[in-house]
N, CA, C and O atoms as a Tripos MOL2 file, in Angstrom:
@<TRIPOS>MOLECULE
protein
  228   227    57     0     0
PROTEIN
NO_CHARGES

@<TRIPOS>ATOM
      1 N          -9.5920   10.2020  -54.3740 N.3       1 UNK1
      2 CA         -9.7280   10.5650  -55.8220 C.3       1 UNK1
      3 C          -9.9680   10.9100  -56.6210 C.2       1 UNK1
      4 O         -10.6400    9.9820  -57.0720 O.2       1 UNK1
      5 N          -9.9800   12.1950  -57.8630 N.am      2 UNK2
      6 CA        -11.0810   12.6820  -58.1620 C.3       2 UNK2
      7 C         -11.4520   11.5670  -59.7580 C.2       2 UNK2
      8 O         -10.6440   10.6790  -60.0290 O.2       2 UNK2
      9 N         -12.2570   11.7030  -60.3340 N.am      3 UNK3
     10 CA        -12.3770   10.8180  -61.5410 C.3       3 UNK3
     11 C         -12.4280   12.0870  -62.7140 C.2       3 UNK3
     12 O         -12.0280   11.8560  -63.8550 O.2       3 UNK3
     13 N         -13.0400   13.6540  -62.2690 N.am      4 UNK4
     14 CA        -13.0660   13.8620  -63.5210 C.3       4 UNK4
     15 C         -11.8240   14.3130  -64.0970 C.2       4 UNK4
     16 O         -10.7220   14.5780  -63.6170 O.2       4 UNK4
     17 N         -12.4150   14.3280  -65.5140 N.am      5 UNK5
     18 CA        -11.4130   14.9380  -66.3830 C.3       5 UNK5
     19 C         -10.7720   16.0210  -66.8450 C.2       5 UNK5
     20 O         -11.5300   16.9740  -67.0250 O.2       5 UNK5
     21 N          -9.4250   16.2520  -67.1500 N.am      6 UNK6
     22 CA         -9.0670   17.6900  -67.2740 C.3       6 UNK6
     23 C          -9.8450   17.8340  -68.2500 C.2       6 UNK6
     24 O         -10.5890   17.1170  -68.9200 O.2       6 UNK6
     25 N          -9.3310   19.6260  -68.1860 N.am      7 UNK7
     26 CA        -10.7250   20.6560  -69.7640 C.3       7 UNK7
     27 C          -9.7600   21.1530  -70.2570 C.2       7 UNK7
     28 O          -8.8640   21.7610  -69.6720 O.2       7 UNK7
     29 N          -9.8870   20.8830  -71.6360 N.am      8 UNK8
     30 CA         -8.4730   20.5760  -72.6160 C.3       8 UNK8
     31 C          -9.3240   22.2290  -73.4740 C.2       8 UNK8
     32 O         -10.5320   22.4670  -73.4650 O.2       8 UNK8
     33 N          -8.4160   22.9550  -74.0070 N.am      9 UNK9
     34 CA         -8.6270   24.0540  -74.8180 C.3       9 UNK9
     35 C          -7.4490   23.5670  -75.6710 C.2       9 UNK9
     36 O          -6.4550   23.0100  -75.2060 O.2       9 UNK9
     37 N          -7.7000   23.8800  -77.1930 N.am     10 UNK10
     38 CA         -6.9020   24.3620  -78.0030 C.3      10 UNK10
     39 C          -6.4390   25.5970  -78.1530 C.2      10 UNK10
     40 O          -7.3490   26.4250  -78.2010 O.2      10 UNK10
     41 N          -4.8210   26.2560  -78.2930 N.am     11 UNK11
     42 CA         -4.7510   27.4830  -78.0230 C.3      11 UNK11
     43 C          -3.8940   28.0570  -79.5520 C.2      11 UNK11
     44 O          -3.8760   29.2320  -79.9170 O.2      11 UNK11
     45 N          -3.2520   26.9390  -80.2510 N.am     12 UNK12
     46 CA         -3.0460   26.9690  -81.6190 C.3      12 UNK12
     47 C          -2.7490   25.9800  -82.6800 C.2      12 UNK12
     48 O          -2.1680   24.9000  -82.5700 O.2      12 UNK12
     49 N          -3.1970   26.4810  -83.6110 N.am     13 UNK13
     50 CA         -3.1410   25.0900  -84.6820 C.3      13 UNK13
     51 C          -2.3950   25.1570  -85.5490 C.2      13 UNK13
     52 O          -2.0480   26.3370  -85.5790 O.2      13 UNK13
     53 N          -1.7270   24.4370  -86.5770 N.am     14 UNK14
     54 CA         -1.2900   24.3390  -88.0790 C.3      14 UNK14
     55 C          -1.8770   22.8970  -88.2940 C.2      14 UNK14
     56 O          -2.4240   22.0080  -87.6410 O.2      14 UNK14
     57 N          -1.4360   23.1800  -89.6460 N.am     15 UNK15
     58 CA         -1.9070   21.2510  -90.2580 C.3      15 UNK15
     59 C          -0.4020   20.3360  -89.3850 C.2      15 UNK15
     60 O          -0.4300   19.2370  -88.8290 O.2      15 UNK15
     61 N           0.1200   20.7570  -89.4610 N.am     16 UNK16
     62 CA          1.2920   19.9730  -88.7550 C.3      16 UNK16
     63 C           0.9790   19.8080  -86.4760 C.2      16 UNK16
     64 O           0.8020   18.8040  -85.7870 O.2      16 UNK16
     65 N           1.0360   20.8970  -86.1920 N.am     17 UNK17
     66 CA          1.5820   21.2030  -84.7440 C.3      17 UNK17
     67 C           0.2320   22.1740  -84.0320 C.2      17 UNK17
     68 O          -0.4750   23.0920  -84.4480 O.2      17 UNK17
     69 N           0.3230   21.5130  -82.9340 N.am     18 UNK18
     70 CA         -1.0400   21.6980  -82.2000 C.3      18 UNK18
     71 C          -0.3490   22.1740  -80.7720 C.2      18 UNK18
     72 O           0.4930   21.4360  -80.2610 O.2      18 UNK18
     73 N          -0.7320   23.4590  -80.1170 N.am     19 UNK19
     74 CA         -0.6410   24.1130  -78.4040 C.3      19 UNK19
     75 C          -2.1410   23.7490  -78.0610 C.2      19 UNK19
     76 O          -3.1880   23.9340  -78.6810 O.2      19 UNK19
     77 N          -1.8160   23.0790  -76.6640 N.am     20 UNK20
     78 CA         -2.8340   23.2450  -75.4990 C.3      20 UNK20
     79 C          -2.6870   23.1670  -74.8450 C.2      20 UNK20
     80 O          -1.5570   22.8210  -74.5020 O.2      20 UNK20
     81 N          -3.8680   23.4530  -73.7840 N.am     21 UNK21
     82 CA         -3.4670   23.6140  -72.1390 C.3      21 UNK21
     83 C          -4.4560   22.5200  -71.5570 C.2      21 UNK21
     84 O          -5.3520   22.1630  -72.3220 O.2      21 UNK21
     85 N          -4.4190   22.1070  -70.6520 N.am     22 UNK22
     86 CA         -5.3120   21.2750  -69.8480 C.3      22 UNK22
     87 C          -5.4390   22.0450  -68.4240 C.2      22 UNK22
     88 O          -4.5630   22.6580  -67.8130 O.2      22 UNK22
     89 N          -6.6690   21.8470  -68.1160 N.am     23 UNK23
     90 CA         -6.7560   22.2780  -66.9080 C.3      23 UNK23
     91 C          -7.5980   21.1960  -65.9300 C.2      23 UNK23
     92 O          -8.7430   20.7450  -65.9630 O.2      23 UNK23
     93 N          -6.1910   20.9770  -64.8510 N.am     24 UNK24
     94 CA         -6.4370   19.9400  -64.4470 C.3      24 UNK24
     95 C          -7.6980   20.1160  -62.9620 C.2      24 UNK24
     96 O          -7.8060   21.1500  -62.3030 O.2      24 UNK24
     97 N          -8.7340   18.4930  -62.6630 N.am     25 UNK25
     98 CA         -9.4080   18.7090  -61.6620 C.3      25 UNK25
     99 C          -8.7030   19.1080  -60.1200 C.2      25 UNK25
    100 O          -9.3460   19.4550  -59.1290 O.2      25 UNK25
    101 N          -6.6780   18.9040  -60.2420 N.am     26 UNK26
    102 CA         -6.8390   18.8520  -58.9050 C.3      26 UNK26
    103 C          -6.6270   21.0270  -58.5850 C.2      26 UNK26
    104 O          -6.6460   21.6400  -57.5180 O.2      26 UNK26
    105 N          -6.4520   21.5620  -60.0450 N.am     27 UNK27
    106 CA         -6.2510   23.1450  -60.3360 C.3      27 UNK27
    107 C          -5.1480   23.0450  -60.8930 C.2      27 UNK27
    108 O          -4.5720   24.0040  -60.3780 O.2      27 UNK27
    109 N          -4.3810   22.5610  -61.6110 N.am     28 UNK28
    110 CA         -3.3050   22.4960  -61.7850 C.3      28 UNK28
    111 C          -3.4970   23.1850  -63.1350 C.2      28 UNK28
    112 O          -4.6880   23.0930  -63.4350 O.2      28 UNK28
    113 N          -2.7730   23.8650  -64.1060 N.am     29 UNK29
    114 CA         -2.7150   23.8410  -65.5420 C.3      29 UNK29
    115 C          -1.5090   23.7520  -66.1190 C.2      29 UNK29
    116 O          -0.6200   24.5720  -65.8930 O.2      29 UNK29
    117 N          -1.3640   22.6440  -66.9940 N.am     30 UNK30
    118 CA          0.1450   21.5950  -67.8290 C.3      30 UNK30
    119 C          -0.5620   22.3300  -69.2540 C.2      30 UNK30
    120 O          -1.7760   22.2910  -69.4570 O.2      30 UNK30
    121 N           0.5810   23.1070  -70.3430 N.am     31 UNK31
    122 CA          0.6060   23.0590  -71.8830 C.3      31 UNK31
    123 C           1.1900   22.0710  -72.6230 C.2      31 UNK31
    124 O           1.7430   21.3230  -71.8170 O.2      31 UNK31
    125 N           1.3080   21.7930  -73.4160 N.am     32 UNK32
    126 CA          1.1580   20.6290  -74.2410 C.3      32 UNK32
    127 C           1.4640   21.2740  -75.1810 C.2      32 UNK32
    128 O           0.6330   22.1580  -75.3930 O.2      32 UNK32
    129 N           2.6820   21.2580  -76.2130 N.am     33 UNK33
    130 CA          2.9900   21.3450  -77.2890 C.3      33 UNK33
    131 C           3.2120   20.3810  -78.0650 C.2      33 UNK33
    132 O           4.3400   19.8950  -78.1510 O.2      33 UNK33
    133 N           2.0850   19.8930  -78.8340 N.am     34 UNK34
    134 CA          2.8050   18.7210  -80.0720 C.3      34 UNK34
    135 C           3.0620   18.5640  -81.2390 C.2      34 UNK34
    136 O           2.3450   18.6880  -82.2310 O.2      34 UNK34
    137 N           4.4920   18.1830  -81.0950 N.am     35 UNK35
    138 CA          5.0640   18.2690  -82.8490 C.3      35 UNK35
    139 C           5.3640   17.0890  -83.4900 C.2      35 UNK35
    140 O           6.1550   16.3170  -82.9470 O.2      35 UNK35
    141 N           4.8510   16.8080  -84.5880 N.am     36 UNK36
    142 CA          4.3060   15.2100  -85.2460 C.3      36 UNK36
    143 C           4.7380   14.5650  -83.9960 C.2      36 UNK36
    144 O           4.6370   15.2090  -82.9530 O.2      36 UNK36
    145 N           5.0980   13.6490  -83.9830 N.am     37 UNK37
    146 CA          4.8630   12.2530  -82.7990 C.3      37 UNK37
    147 C           5.7530   12.8010  -81.2970 C.2      37 UNK37
    148 O           5.8970   12.1290  -80.2760 O.2      37 UNK37
    149 N           6.1040   13.7610  -81.4670 N.am     38 UNK38
    150 CA          6.6870   14.6580  -80.1550 C.3      38 UNK38
    151 C           5.5550   15.3510  -79.1490 C.2      38 UNK38
    152 O           4.4360   15.5850  -79.6050 O.2      38 UNK38
    153 N           5.7500   15.5460  -78.3120 N.am     39 UNK39
    154 CA          4.8430   16.3180  -77.2780 C.3      39 UNK39
    155 C           5.1590   16.6300  -76.3370 C.2      39 UNK39
    156 O           5.2270   15.7780  -75.4500 O.2      39 UNK39
    157 N           5.5170   18.0280  -76.0470 N.am     40 UNK40
    158 CA          6.6550   18.6280  -74.5860 C.3      40 UNK40
    159 C           5.3840   19.1860  -73.8210 C.2      40 UNK40
    160 O           4.4030   19.5660  -74.4600 O.2      40 UNK40
    161 N           5.4300   19.2300  -72.3280 N.am     41 UNK41
    162 CA          4.4440   18.8970  -71.4880 C.3      41 UNK41
    163 C           5.2570   20.1640  -70.4380 C.2      41 UNK41
    164 O           6.2580   19.8820  -69.7790 O.2      41 UNK41
    165 N           4.6260   21.5560  -70.4350 N.am     42 UNK42
    166 CA          4.8180   21.5240  -68.8930 C.3      42 UNK42
    167 C           4.3940   22.5770  -68.2790 C.2      42 UNK42
    168 O           4.2490   23.6930  -68.7770 O.2      42 UNK42
    169 N           4.1280   22.1670  -66.8970 N.am     43 UNK43
    170 CA          3.5580   23.2300  -65.4700 C.3      43 UNK43
    171 C           3.2640   24.7940  -65.8000 C.2      43 UNK43
    172 O           4.2540   25.3080  -66.3210 O.2      43 UNK43
    173 N           2.6780   25.2750  -65.7130 N.am     44 UNK44
    174 CA          2.6080   26.9230  -65.4230 C.3      44 UNK44
    175 C           3.6670   27.6570  -65.7620 C.2      44 UNK44
    176 O           3.7300   28.3800  -66.7570 O.2      44 UNK44
    177 N           5.0060   27.3960  -64.4850 N.am     45 UNK45
    178 CA          6.0370   28.2310  -64.4050 C.3      45 UNK45
    179 C           7.3300   27.8520  -65.1640 C.2      45 UNK45
    180 O           8.4020   28.3970  -64.9030 O.2      45 UNK45
    181 N           7.1640   26.6970  -66.3120 N.am     46 UNK46
    182 CA          7.6460   26.0870  -67.3000 C.3      46 UNK46
    183 C           7.4610   26.9450  -68.3700 C.2      46 UNK46
    184 O           8.2650   27.5680  -69.0620 O.2      46 UNK46
    185 N           5.9280   26.8420  -68.3830 N.am     47 UNK47
    186 CA          5.4890   27.4570  -69.8250 C.3      47 UNK47
    187 C           6.0300   28.8730  -69.4910 C.2      47 UNK47
    188 O           7.0660   29.2120  -70.0620 O.2      47 UNK47
    189 N           5.4970   29.6490  -68.7130 N.am     48 UNK48
    190 CA          5.7430   31.1950  -68.2790 C.3      48 UNK48
    191 C           7.2680   31.2350  -68.8590 C.2      48 UNK48
    192 O           7.6100   32.3550  -69.2390 O.2      48 UNK48
    193 N           7.9750   30.4820  -68.9560 N.am     49 UNK49
    194 CA         10.0300   30.4800  -68.8370 C.3      49 UNK49
    195 C           9.7700   30.7930  -70.4970 C.2      49 UNK49
    196 O           9.8750   31.8760  -71.0730 O.2      49 UNK49
    197 N           9.3580   29.3420  -71.1140 N.am     50 UNK50
    198 CA          9.2480   29.1700  -72.4760 C.3      50 UNK50
    199 C           8.5350   30.1720  -73.0670 C.2      50 UNK50
    200 O           8.8890   30.2840  -74.2410 O.2      50 UNK50
    201 N           7.4190   31.1880  -72.6650 N.am     51 UNK51
    202 CA          7.4620   32.1010  -73.4710 C.3      51 UNK51
    203 C           7.6420   32.8630  -73.6970 C.2      51 UNK51
    204 O           7.2750   33.5560  -74.6450 O.2      51 UNK51
    205 N           8.6990   33.1220  -72.3820 N.am     52 UNK52
    206 CA          9.4110   34.4250  -72.2590 C.3      52 UNK52
    207 C          10.7530   34.5810  -73.5580 C.2      52 UNK52
    208 O          11.0800   35.5390  -74.2590 O.2      52 UNK52
    209 N          11.3020   33.1270  -73.4520 N.am     53 UNK53
    210 CA         12.2570   32.6680  -73.9990 C.3      53 UNK53
    211 C          11.9220   33.0410  -75.7290 C.2      53 UNK53
    212 O          12.5660   33.8020  -76.4510 O.2      53 UNK53
    213 N          10.8090   32.2990  -76.0490 N.am     54 UNK54
    214 CA         10.3530   32.7760  -77.1830 C.3      54 UNK54
    215 C          10.0600   34.1130  -77.2040 C.2      54 UNK54
    216 O          10.3480   34.6770  -78.2590 O.2      54 UNK54
    217 N           9.7000   34.6030  -76.5710 N.am     55 UNK55
    218 CA          9.6180   36.3870  -76.9610 C.3      55 UNK55
    219 C          10.5960   37.3170  -77.4890 C.2      55 UNK55
    220 O          10.5570   38.2270  -78.3170 O.2      55 UNK55
    221 N          11.6630   36.6980  -76.6000 N.am     56 UNK56
    222 CA         13.2220   37.1890  -77.1030 C.3      56 UNK56
    223 C          13.6890   37.3690  -78.7050 C.2      56 UNK56
    224 O          14.3020   38.3140  -79.2000 O.2      56 UNK56
    225 N          13.1950   36.1460  -79.3520 N.am     57 UNK57
    226 CA         13.7830   35.7190  -80.7060 C.3      57 UNK57
    227 C          14.1290   36.8870  -81.3260 C.2      57 UNK57
    228 O          14.6340   36.8640  -82.4490 O.2      57 UNK57
@<TRIPOS>BOND
     1     1     2 1
     2     2     3 1
     3     3     4 2
     4     3     5 am
     5     5     6 1
     6     6     7 1
     7     7     8 2
     8     7     9 am
     9     9    10 1
    10    10    11 1
    11    11    12 2
    12    11    13 am
    13    13    14 1
    14    14    15 1
    15    15    16 2
    16    15    17 am
    17    17    18 1
    18    18    19 1
    19    19    20 2
    20    19    21 am
    21    21    22 1
    22    22    23 1
    23    23    24 2
    24    23    25 am
    25    25    26 1
    26    26    27 1
    27    27    28 2
    28    27    29 am
    29    29    30 1
    30    30    31 1
    31    31    32 2
    32    31    33 am
    33    33    34 1
    34    34    35 1
    35    35    36 2
    36    35    37 am
    37    37    38 1
    38    38    39 1
    39    39    40 2
    40    39    41 am
    41    41    42 1
    42    42    43 1
    43    43    44 2
    44    43    45 am
    45    45    46 1
    46    46    47 1
    47    47    48 2
    48    47    49 am
    49    49    50 1
    50    50    51 1
    51    51    52 2
    52    51    53 am
    53    53    54 1
    54    54    55 1
    55    55    56 2
    56    55    57 am
    57    57    58 1
    58    58    59 1
    59    59    60 2
    60    59    61 am
    61    61    62 1
    62    62    63 1
    63    63    64 2
    64    63    65 am
    65    65    66 1
    66    66    67 1
    67    67    68 2
    68    67    69 am
    69    69    70 1
    70    70    71 1
    71    71    72 2
    72    71    73 am
    73    73    74 1
    74    74    75 1
    75    75    76 2
    76    75    77 am
    77    77    78 1
    78    78    79 1
    79    79    80 2
    80    79    81 am
    81    81    82 1
    82    82    83 1
    83    83    84 2
    84    83    85 am
    85    85    86 1
    86    86    87 1
    87    87    88 2
    88    87    89 am
    89    89    90 1
    90    90    91 1
    91    91    92 2
    92    91    93 am
    93    93    94 1
    94    94    95 1
    95    95    96 2
    96    95    97 am
    97    97    98 1
    98    98    99 1
    99    99   100 2
   100    99   101 am
   101   101   102 1
   102   102   103 1
   103   103   104 2
   104   103   105 am
   105   105   106 1
   106   106   107 1
   107   107   108 2
   108   107   109 am
   109   109   110 1
   110   110   111 1
   111   111   112 2
   112   111   113 am
   113   113   114 1
   114   114   115 1
   115   115   116 2
   116   115   117 am
   117   117   118 1
   118   118   119 1
   119   119   120 2
   120   119   121 am
   121   121   122 1
   122   122   123 1
   123   123   124 2
   124   123   125 am
   125   125   126 1
   126   126   127 1
   127   127   128 2
   128   127   129 am
   129   129   130 1
   130   130   131 1
   131   131   132 2
   132   131   133 am
   133   133   134 1
   134   134   135 1
   135   135   136 2
   136   135   137 am
   137   137   138 1
   138   138   139 1
   139   139   140 2
   140   139   141 am
   141   141   142 1
   142   142   143 1
   143   143   144 2
   144   143   145 am
   145   145   146 1
   146   146   147 1
   147   147   148 2
   148   147   149 am
   149   149   150 1
   150   150   151 1
   151   151   152 2
   152   151   153 am
   153   153   154 1
   154   154   155 1
   155   155   156 2
   156   155   157 am
   157   157   158 1
   158   158   159 1
   159   159   160 2
   160   159   161 am
   161   161   162 1
   162   162   163 1
   163   163   164 2
   164   163   165 am
   165   165   166 1
   166   166   167 1
   167   167   168 2
   168   167   169 am
   169   169   170 1
   170   170   171 1
   171   171   172 2
   172   171   173 am
   173   173   174 1
   174   174   175 1
   175   175   176 2
   176   175   177 am
   177   177   178 1
   178   178   179 1
   179   179   180 2
   180   179   181 am
   181   181   182 1
   182   182   183 1
   183   183   184 2
   184   183   185 am
   185   185   186 1
   186   186   187 1
   187   187   188 2
   188   187   189 am
   189   189   190 1
   190   190   191 1
   191   191   192 2
   192   191   193 am
   193   193   194 1
   194   194   195 1
   195   195   196 2
   196   195   197 am
   197   197   198 1
   198   198   199 1
   199   199   200 2
   200   199   201 am
   201   201   202 1
   202   202   203 1
   203   203   204 2
   204   203   205 am
   205   205   206 1
   206   206   207 1
   207   207   208 2
   208   207   209 am
   209   209   210 1
   210   210   211 1
   211   211   212 2
   212   211   213 am
   213   213   214 1
   214   214   215 1
   215   215   216 2
   216   215   217 am
   217   217   218 1
   218   218   219 1
   219   219   220 2
   220   219   221 am
   221   221   222 1
   222   222   223 1
   223   223   224 2
   224   223   225 am
   225   225   226 1
   226   226   227 1
   227   227   228 2
@<TRIPOS>SUBSTRUCTURE
     1 UNK1         2 RESIDUE 1 A UNK
     2 UNK2         6 RESIDUE 1 A UNK
     3 UNK3        10 RESIDUE 1 A UNK
     4 UNK4        14 RESIDUE 1 A UNK
     5 UNK5        18 RESIDUE 1 A UNK
     6 UNK6        22 RESIDUE 1 A UNK
     7 UNK7        26 RESIDUE 1 A UNK
     8 UNK8        30 RESIDUE 1 A UNK
     9 UNK9        34 RESIDUE 1 A UNK
    10 UNK10       38 RESIDUE 1 A UNK
    11 UNK11       42 RESIDUE 1 A UNK
    12 UNK12       46 RESIDUE 1 A UNK
    13 UNK13       50 RESIDUE 1 A UNK
    14 UNK14       54 RESIDUE 1 A UNK
    15 UNK15       58 RESIDUE 1 A UNK
    16 UNK16       62 RESIDUE 1 A UNK
    17 UNK17       66 RESIDUE 1 A UNK
    18 UNK18       70 RESIDUE 1 A UNK
    19 UNK19       74 RESIDUE 1 A UNK
    20 UNK20       78 RESIDUE 1 A UNK
    21 UNK21       82 RESIDUE 1 A UNK
    22 UNK22       86 RESIDUE 1 A UNK
    23 UNK23       90 RESIDUE 1 A UNK
    24 UNK24       94 RESIDUE 1 A UNK
    25 UNK25       98 RESIDUE 1 A UNK
    26 UNK26      102 RESIDUE 1 A UNK
    27 UNK27      106 RESIDUE 1 A UNK
    28 UNK28      110 RESIDUE 1 A UNK
    29 UNK29      114 RESIDUE 1 A UNK
    30 UNK30      118 RESIDUE 1 A UNK
    31 UNK31      122 RESIDUE 1 A UNK
    32 UNK32      126 RESIDUE 1 A UNK
    33 UNK33      130 RESIDUE 1 A UNK
    34 UNK34      134 RESIDUE 1 A UNK
    35 UNK35      138 RESIDUE 1 A UNK
    36 UNK36      142 RESIDUE 1 A UNK
    37 UNK37      146 RESIDUE 1 A UNK
    38 UNK38      150 RESIDUE 1 A UNK
    39 UNK39      154 RESIDUE 1 A UNK
    40 UNK40      158 RESIDUE 1 A UNK
    41 UNK41      162 RESIDUE 1 A UNK
    42 UNK42      166 RESIDUE 1 A UNK
    43 UNK43      170 RESIDUE 1 A UNK
    44 UNK44      174 RESIDUE 1 A UNK
    45 UNK45      178 RESIDUE 1 A UNK
    46 UNK46      182 RESIDUE 1 A UNK
    47 UNK47      186 RESIDUE 1 A UNK
    48 UNK48      190 RESIDUE 1 A UNK
    49 UNK49      194 RESIDUE 1 A UNK
    50 UNK50      198 RESIDUE 1 A UNK
    51 UNK51      202 RESIDUE 1 A UNK
    52 UNK52      206 RESIDUE 1 A UNK
    53 UNK53      210 RESIDUE 1 A UNK
    54 UNK54      214 RESIDUE 1 A UNK
    55 UNK55      218 RESIDUE 1 A UNK
    56 UNK56      222 RESIDUE 1 A UNK
    57 UNK57      226 RESIDUE 1 A UNK
């Protein structure tokens, strides 16, 4: 088991919202959307699907 911390990168930020990604030590990349006191977590495949959905708006 690895004790490494994930490498995080902020992708976008406003006064109230943050979108960031985490590169996990196991090689998985996860994406996170913080909307006030709610945080949505996505695996890579889910993130891509959400991104395509938002582009179609």
